[in-house]
C-alpha positions as CSV (number, residue, x, y, z in Angstrom):
1,M,77.6,-14.8,33.2
2,R,74.7,-17.1,32.7
3,N,74.5,-19.0,29.4
4,L,72.0,-17.6,27.0
5,T,69.4,-19.7,25.3
6,L,69.4,-19.8,21.5
7,K,66.5,-17.4,21.4
8,Q,68.1,-15.0,23.8
9,T,71.3,-15.1,21.7
10,R,69.3,-14.3,18.5
11,F,67.6,-11.4,20.3
12,A,70.8,-10.0,21.7
13,E,72.6,-10.2,18.3
14,S,69.7,-8.5,16.5
15,V,69.5,-5.7,19.1
16,A,73.3,-5.2,18.9
17,G,72.9,-5.1,15.1
18,G,70.6,-2.2,15.4
19,E,67.1,-3.7,15.4
20,K,64.5,-2.3,17.7
21,L,63.6,-4.4,20.7
22,V,60.2,-5.4,19.4
23,V,61.5,-6.4,16.0
24,A,64.3,-8.4,17.5
25,Y,61.9,-10.1,19.9
26,R,59.5,-11.0,17.0
27,M,62.5,-12.4,15.0
28,A,63.8,-14.5,17.9
29,Y,60.5,-15.7,19.5
30,N,57.3,-17.1,18.3
31,A,55.3,-13.9,18.9
32,I,52.8,-14.2,16.1
33,K,49.8,-14.3,18.4
34,M,51.1,-11.6,20.8
35,D,49.7,-8.1,20.5
36,Q,52.1,-5.2,20.1
37,S,51.9,-4.0,23.7
38,S,52.7,-7.5,25.0
39,V,55.7,-7.7,22.7
40,R,56.9,-4.3,23.8
41,V,56.7,-5.3,27.5
42,E,58.4,-8.7,27.0
43,S,61.1,-7.4,24.8
44,S,61.9,-4.7,27.4
45,R,62.0,-7.2,30.2
46,L,64.2,-9.5,28.2
47,A,66.7,-6.7,27.4
48,A,66.8,-5.7,31.0
49,L,67.9,-9.2,32.2
50,P,71.6,-8.7,33.3
51,H,72.9,-11.6,31.3
52,V,71.0,-10.5,28.1
53,A,72.1,-6.9,28.6
54,A,75.7,-8.0,28.9
55,A,75.4,-10.1,25.7
56,I,74.0,-7.1,23.8
57,E,76.8,-4.9,25.0
58,T,79.4,-7.5,24.2
59,A,78.0,-8.0,20.7
60,R,77.9,-4.2,20.1
61,L,81.6,-3.9,21.1
62,R,82.5,-6.9,18.9
63,G,80.7,-5.2,16.0
64,R,82.6,-1.9,16.5
65,S,85.9,-3.6,16.5
66,S,85.2,-5.4,13.2
67,P,86.3,-3.7,10.0
């Protein structure tokens, strides 16, 4: 699996923790000047990248196994 950038890691962990894609994207990236539709598109694209999707799933599984 490809290594994730710091921003991709933050995004994946936020999504795995239950945040909506757009909220996680805004938390991880400097999206202040982006409009809502752009953030929605970019967050969906990011979540669909195979290495990011795998990181989200891994973080979700890790979260389920924690007490």
